[in-house]
C-alpha positions in Angstrom: 190.5 83.0 128.0 189.6 86.1 130.3 191.7 87.7 132.8 189.4 89.2 135.5 190.0 91.7 138.5 187.2 90.8 141.5 186.7 92.9 144.2 184.7 92.6 147.4 182.0 94.6 147.2 181.8 98.1 149.7 178.0 97.5 150.1 177.8 97.8 153.7 175.6 94.4 153.7 178.4 92.7 152.1 180.8 94.6 154.8 178.9 93.3 157.6 179.8 89.3 156.7 183.6 90.4 156.6 184.5 87.8 158.8 182.8 85.0 157.0 184.2 86.3 153.4 187.4 87.2 154.4 188.4 86.0 157.9 191.8 86.7 159.7 193.3 83.1 160.0 194.6 81.9 156.9 193.6 78.4 156.2 189.8 79.6 157.0 190.8 82.7 154.4 191.5 80.3 152.1 188.5 78.3 152.1 186.3 81.0 152.5 188.3 82.4 149.0 187.5 79.1 147.5 183.7 79.5 148.0 183.8 82.9 147.3 185.3 83.0 143.7 182.7 79.9 142.5 179.9 82.4 143.2 181.3 84.4 140.1 180.6 81.0 138.0 178.0 79.4 139.6 175.6 79.8 136.5 175.8 76.0 135.1 175.8 73.9 138.7 177.2 71.2 136.4 180.3 72.8 135.1 183.4 71.9 136.4 186.3 74.5 137.6 187.4 76.2 134.7 189.2 79.2 136.2 192.3 79.7 138.1 192.7 82.8 141.0 195.2 84.4 142.9 194.5 86.3 146.2 195.9 89.8 145.7 195.1 90.9 149.5 192.6 93.5 150.8 189.7 91.7 149.2 190.7 91.8 145.4 191.3 88.6 142.9 192.7 87.9 139.7 191.1 85.4 137.7 192.0 83.5 134.7 189.3 81.4 133.2 187.4 80.1 130.1 184.3 82.0 130.6 183.9 85.6 131.9 182.7 85.8 135.4 179.3 86.8 136.0 178.3 89.8 138.2 177.5 88.7 141.6 176.2 90.8 144.7 179.3 89.9 146.8 181.8 91.7 144.1 181.8 94.9 142.7 181.0 94.8 138.6 184.1 92.6 137.5 186.7 94.1 135.6 187.1 91.6 132.6 189.4 91.8 129.6 190.3 89.1 126.6 193.7 87.1 127.5 195.2 85.8 124.1 198.9 87.1 124.2 200.6 86.9 120.8 204.0 84.7 122.0 206.6 83.5 120.0 209.5 81.6 120.6 212.2 83.5 122.2 209.9 85.6 124.2 211.1 86.7 127.6 208.3 87.2 130.0 208.3 88.4 134.1 206.3 86.1 135.9 204.7 85.6 139.3 203.6 82.3 140.6 201.9 80.7 143.8 202.0 77.2 143.5 201.5 73.8 145.5 204.5 72.3 144.2 204.8 68.7 144.4 206.5 65.7 142.7 204.6 62.0 142.1 205.9 59.1 144.0 204.7 55.7 143.1 204.1 53.2 146.2 203.5 50.0 144.8 200.3 50.7 143.0 199.4 53.8 145.0 200.6 57.0 143.8 201.2 60.1 146.0 202.1 63.6 145.7 205.1 65.1 148.0 205.6 68.7 148.3 209.0 69.3 147.1 209.8 71.4 149.6 208.8 69.0 152.2 210.5 66.3 150.4 213.9 68.1 150.3 213.7 68.7 153.8 213.1 65.4 155.1 216.8 64.1 155.2 217.9 67.7 157.0 218.4 67.0 160.8 215.0 68.5 162.5 217.1 70.7 164.4 218.5 72.5 161.4 215.5 72.4 159.6 214.2 76.0 160.4 217.5 77.5 159.8 217.7 76.0 156.4 214.2 75.9 155.1 214.7 79.2 152.9 217.8 77.8 151.2 216.2 74.5 150.6 212.7 76.0 149.7 215.2 78.2 146.9 216.6 75.5 145.6 213.6 73.0 145.4 211.4 75.5 143.8 214.0 76.0 141.1 214.3 72.6 140.3 210.3 72.0 140.2 210.1 75.3 137.9 212.8 73.6 135.6 211.1 70.6 135.4 207.6 72.3 134.7 209.0 74.2 131.8 210.4 71.4 130.0 206.7 70.2 129.8 205.0 73.4 129.2 207.0 75.2 127.1 209.4 77.4 128.6 212.5 78.0 130.1 213.5 79.5 133.5 215.7 82.4 133.1 215.7 83.6 136.9 213.5 82.3 139.1 213.3 83.3 142.9 211.3 81.7 146.0 209.9 85.1 147.7 208.1 82.8 150.2 206.9 79.1 151.1 204.4 78.4 154.1 202.2 75.4 155.1 198.3 76.1 154.9 195.7 73.9 156.7 192.0 74.7 155.5 189.1 73.7 157.5 188.5 70.0 157.0 187.0 66.5 158.7 189.3 64.0 160.4 191.6 62.6 157.8 190.3 64.5 155.0 191.6 67.9 156.6 193.6 69.3 153.6 197.4 70.3 154.5 199.8 71.8 151.9 202.9 73.7 151.2 202.3 77.2 149.1 205.8 78.4 147.3 205.8 81.7 145.8 208.1 82.1 142.7 208.8 85.2 140.5 211.3 86.0 138.1 212.0 85.6 134.3 211.2 83.0 131.7 211.8 82.3 127.9 209.1 80.8 126.0 210.3 78.0 123.9 206.9 76.3 122.5 204.3 78.8 122.4 201.4 76.5 121.8 202.3 74.3 124.7 203.2 77.1 127.1 199.4 78.5 126.6 197.9 75.4 127.0 199.5 74.9 130.3 199.0 78.7 131.3 195.1 78.1 131.1 195.4 74.6 133.0 197.6 76.2 135.9 200.9 74.5 137.6 201.3 72.7 140.3 198.1 71.3 142.5 195.6 72.8 145.1 194.3 75.1 142.0 191.0 75.2 143.9 192.6 77.0 146.9 194.4 79.7 144.6 197.4 78.0 143.3 198.5 77.5 140.2 197.6 81.1 138.3 201.0 82.4 136.7 201.0 86.0 135.8 203.1 87.2 133.0 204.1 90.4 131.1 206.7 91.3 128.8 
């Protein structure tokens, strides 16, 4: 695995495309960044997405990938380093995670993925939802992370929701995507290093193509 920092090129020709590559409106920016990151991994047109990414703002991105990103004229030369942390059971790690946190609901033969915050807000009277959204997001986010940990080799020690918003990247008709994004940070304890590393590479939650799922860790 490789952990890379990609920064939009300061070349005047690239800067002239700023409104296309880094739009002001958040939904369009998410869609543009989704396409932009692919340019660094476009060497094999048959390859499936094997990377996770996170928007750090101001044209900067962190990327965790199975292959190193290739140089491209849209970015400054990528800063790349191998990612192979030596983890042991009981290690405690600080983390940040931006995720589309969902739970699977079975409706007959059909499976749907429901945003955990939207689902938790559903029984709350509409007049109270705005006032209670932050507290509901805190509880729903922590519960979701605990469930993730049982399957991914870690235990949350401290988990705080620092933000929640609903995004709508461009789309057509009923295919227009709409999903919640939750930001969590805190401390986790590793319980199964092998399982944790496998899941770290795969990412957490859904909407990974749109910059969700990358957990950043440090001791």
